[in-house]
Structures are given as C-alpha cells and as structure tokens.
C-alpha positions as CSV (number, residue, x, y, z in Angstrom):
1,M,30.9,39.0,104.4
2,K,29.4,40.1,101.0
3,K,27.5,43.0,102.6
4,T,30.7,44.4,104.1
5,V,32.4,44.4,100.8
6,L,29.6,46.2,99.1
7,F,29.5,48.7,101.8
8,M,33.3,49.4,101.4
9,L,32.8,49.7,97.6
10,L,29.9,52.1,98.1
11,A,32.0,54.2,100.6
12,V,34.9,54.5,98.1
13,L,32.5,55.6,95.3
14,L,30.9,58.2,97.4
15,L,34.4,59.5,98.4
16,T,35.5,59.6,94.8
17,I,32.3,61.4,93.8
18,S,32.9,64.1,96.6
19,V,36.6,64.6,95.8
20,C,35.6,65.2,92.0
21,S,33.0,67.6,93.1
22,A,35.1,69.7,95.2
23,D,37.7,69.8,92.4
24,I,35.2,71.1,89.8
25,S,33.9,73.7,92.4
26,G,37.5,75.0,92.9
27,K,38.1,75.5,89.2
28,G,34.9,77.6,89.0
29,M,36.0,79.8,91.8
30,N,39.4,80.4,90.2
31,H,37.8,81.2,86.9
32,Q,35.6,83.8,88.6
33,L,38.5,85.3,90.4
34,L,40.4,85.6,87.1
35,L,37.5,87.3,85.5
36,Q,37.2,89.8,88.5
37,I,40.9,90.6,88.2
38,E,40.6,91.1,84.6
39,E,37.6,93.4,85.0
40,N,39.5,95.4,87.6
41,Q,42.5,95.8,85.5
42,Q,40.3,97.1,82.6
43,E,38.6,99.6,84.9
44,D,42.1,100.7,86.3
45,K,43.4,101.3,82.7
46,S,40.2,103.1,81.9
47,L,40.9,105.6,84.8
48,Y,44.4,105.9,83.7
49,D,43.5,106.7,80.2
50,R,41.1,109.4,81.3
51,A,43.8,110.8,83.7
52,Y,46.3,110.9,80.8
53,A,43.8,112.7,78.6
54,L,43.3,115.3,81.4
55,Y,47.0,115.7,81.8
56,E,47.3,116.4,78.0
57,K,44.8,119.1,78.4
58,K,46.8,120.5,81.2
59,N,44.0,119.8,83.8
60,Y,46.7,118.8,86.3
61,Y,44.8,118.4,89.5
62,N,42.0,116.3,88.2
63,A,44.5,114.2,86.3
64,H,46.6,113.9,89.5
65,E,43.6,112.5,91.5
66,L,42.7,110.0,88.7
67,F,46.1,108.7,88.3
68,I,46.2,107.9,92.0
69,Q,42.8,106.4,91.9
70,S,43.9,104.1,88.8
71,Q,46.9,102.6,90.5
72,Y,47.7,101.4,86.9
73,G,51.1,101.4,85.1
74,D,53.4,104.2,85.9
75,W,50.7,106.2,87.7
76,E,53.1,107.3,90.5
77,R,55.4,108.9,87.9
78,M,52.5,110.7,86.2
79,A,50.8,111.8,89.4
80,K,54.3,113.5,90.4
81,K,54.4,115.2,86.9
82,C,51.0,116.7,87.6
83,V,52.4,118.7,90.4
84,R,53.9,121.7,88.6
85,R,57.0,123.7,89.3
86,W,56.3,127.1,91.2
87,P,56.2,130.0,89.1
88,A,58.9,132.7,89.6
89,D,58.1,135.2,92.3
90,G,56.3,138.2,90.9
91,E,53.1,139.4,89.3
92,I,52.3,136.5,87.0
93,W,49.2,138.2,85.5
94,H,47.7,141.6,85.2
95,D,44.5,142.7,83.6
96,P,45.6,144.5,80.5
97,S,42.5,146.8,80.6
98,Q,43.8,148.2,83.9
99,W,46.5,150.2,82.1
100,L,46.7,153.1,84.7
101,R,49.3,152.1,87.3
102,D,49.8,155.0,89.7
103,T,49.5,153.3,93.1
104,E,52.1,150.9,94.4
105,V,51.0,147.9,96.6
106,T,53.8,145.7,98.1
107,F,53.1,142.1,99.4
108,R,55.7,141.0,101.9
109,V,55.4,137.5,103.5
110,D,57.4,135.4,106.0
111,Q,56.8,131.7,105.3
112,P,58.9,128.5,105.1
113,E,60.9,127.7,102.1
114,D,58.7,124.8,101.1
115,T,55.5,127.0,101.3
116,A,54.1,129.4,98.7
117,I,51.4,132.0,98.6
118,F,49.2,132.9,95.5
119,I,47.5,136.3,95.8
120,V,44.7,137.6,93.7
121,V,43.7,141.3,93.8
122,Y,40.1,142.1,92.7
123,K,38.6,145.4,91.7
124,N,34.6,145.4,91.2
125,N,34.6,141.7,91.7
126,A,36.9,141.0,88.9
127,P,40.6,139.9,89.1
128,V,43.1,142.5,88.2
129,S,46.4,141.1,89.4
130,K,47.7,137.7,90.4
131,V,50.8,137.4,92.5
132,F,53.1,134.4,93.4
133,I,55.7,134.2,96.1
134,G,57.5,131.0,97.0
135,G,59.1,130.9,100.5
136,P,59.8,134.2,102.2
137,G,59.9,137.4,100.0
138,E,58.0,140.3,98.7
139,V,56.5,141.5,95.4
140,T,55.3,145.0,94.3
141,V,52.5,145.6,91.9
142,M,51.1,148.8,90.4
143,L,47.4,149.4,90.4
144,P,45.1,152.2,89.4
145,G,44.5,154.4,92.5
146,N,41.3,155.7,94.0
147,G,39.4,152.5,94.0
148,K,38.2,149.7,96.4
149,Y,40.0,146.4,96.1
150,M,39.4,142.9,97.6
151,I,42.5,140.7,98.3
152,K,42.2,136.8,98.5
153,D,45.1,134.4,98.9
154,G,45.9,130.6,99.0
155,V,48.9,128.9,100.7
156,G,50.3,125.5,100.1
157,S,53.2,123.5,98.7
158,E,51.9,121.4,95.9
159,W,51.1,123.8,93.0
160,Y,48.9,122.7,90.0
161,D,48.1,125.9,88.0
162,E,46.2,129.2,88.3
163,D,42.8,127.6,88.3
164,D,43.4,124.7,90.8
165,M,46.3,126.4,92.6
166,F,47.2,124.2,95.7
167,G,44.2,121.9,95.4
168,P,41.9,121.3,98.5
169,D,44.8,120.7,100.6
170,G,45.8,124.4,100.5
171,A,44.5,127.1,102.9
172,Y,42.5,129.9,101.4
173,E,41.3,133.2,102.8
174,T,39.9,136.7,102.1
175,M,41.7,139.5,103.7
176,T,39.5,141.7,105.9
177,F,40.5,145.3,106.9
178,E,40.0,147.6,110.0
179,P,38.0,149.2,111.4
180,D,34.9,147.1,110.5
181,D,36.5,143.9,109.1
182,S,35.5,145.0,105.5
183,E,36.5,142.7,102.7
184,T,37.5,145.8,100.5
185,Y,40.1,148.5,101.0
186,Y,40.5,151.8,99.3
187,F,43.8,152.5,97.7
188,E,44.3,156.1,97.0
189,Q,46.1,157.4,93.9
190,R,49.9,158.1,94.0
191,L,50.4,156.4,97.4
192,S,52.5,153.3,98.4
193,Y,51.1,150.5,100.5
194,M,52.7,147.5,102.1
195,I,50.7,144.4,103.1
196,T,52.5,142.1,105.4
197,I,51.7,138.4,106.1
198,N,53.1,136.4,109.0
199,I,55.3,139.2,110.0
200,E,55.1,140.6,113.5
201,D,55.8,144.0,115.1
202,V,54.8,146.0,112.1
203,I,53.3,149.4,112.4
204,G,50.0,150.0,110.7
205,E,46.5,148.8,110.5
206,D,45.8,145.0,111.4
207,I,44.6,142.8,108.7
208,G,42.3,139.9,109.5
209,S,40.9,137.1,107.4
210,E,38.0,134.9,106.6
211,D,38.1,131.3,105.4
212,L,37.6,130.7,101.8
213,D,36.7,127.6,99.7
214,W,39.5,126.9,97.4
215,K,37.2,127.2,94.3
216,D,36.2,130.6,95.3
217,L,39.6,132.3,95.2
C-alpha cells in the first residue's frame, strides 16, 4: 500500500516537472519570435529610408523598387509616387550644339492611349534629340542635314524619367533601315522625312528593328 502511494506521488512530481519545462520552453520560443519580428521591422524600415533618400534625389525607378521591397509604412503610396506623369508630346530635349536645323524629321505612331514611346536620335553615337509621344500622335523635329543618324526607342506605360524611362518592363529597340538593315540612316539637307511606327499601308522604305537592353537606349 505504501509503495503504491509513493509511486503515485512520484508520478505527480514528474508530471509537474514536465509541465513546467514545457512552459519555460514556450516562453523562450515566443521571445525569439518577437526578436525576429523586431529585426525584420528594422530591416524593412532601413529599406524604406533608403528608398525615400533615392526618391528625394529623383532616382525614381530604384526608389520604386526599394519601396516595394520594404513593405514598410506607406510604401504603396510612395511607390505610386515614383511613377511619374508623362511629359507632354514633343521634343523634350535637343543638343544645343546642334544649332543648324535644316532637315525635318516627323515621327508618327499609332499605339494605345495607355502606351507611350520615347525616341532618342543619335548622331556620331551621341544623342542629339529626345522625343516623347503618349498614345497615338506625331512629333516633328529639326536636325542638321547631310549626316548619318541612329534612332532608338522605348515603349511602355509606367514612366520614371529620361534615364530609366519605362524601366525593364518596357520594350526597347534600335531601328534598322533598308537595304542592308543598317542601324544608321543618311538624312539629306533641306528634305523632309516621316518615320511611321505601327502604321500599315504606308508608301516608303521598310524599317526593321533590333532588340535593345533598356540601359543601352
């Protein structure tokens, strides 16, 4: 009889020790979890702060990506602010050293209303003119004639700036010209040219394209 009682007491003691041990272990796990959450929040805030610093410097694309990565605070609102309003249609930049403007080049494009095109005209591998067209439309620029030109463009909807354009989600290309798919075209002095994009049944030489990395436009 005494052996039975002692056995029961020992069983109760072991059970109590086991329960206490489980309780202590649970508190340790909760503490580690709280520490991990706090570290994650600090890391997210650090990403947000870096994104905001880039935004202040008008580095909108990189800021946009970091805001999304941070998922901190008002990151959604700030990420939307990084996507800029489209420039007005027209030539948004012209090299001031290219003062002679005796040749007319018109860019005419048919595209959806929510799509824009950014065109950069190069002479001697240096940009001389930058054109923006949102939706369908056309823009005319004046360039020095009697010279070889290269034309690159990017197409997209979310615009950041002239450096990052439509980001990597845009489509970028270099125009190529007949008869040998050359990347340059000779514009003669005192003549008018029209380059059409996405427009069918146009009389003239066909224009092709080669894919281009967005950082090479």
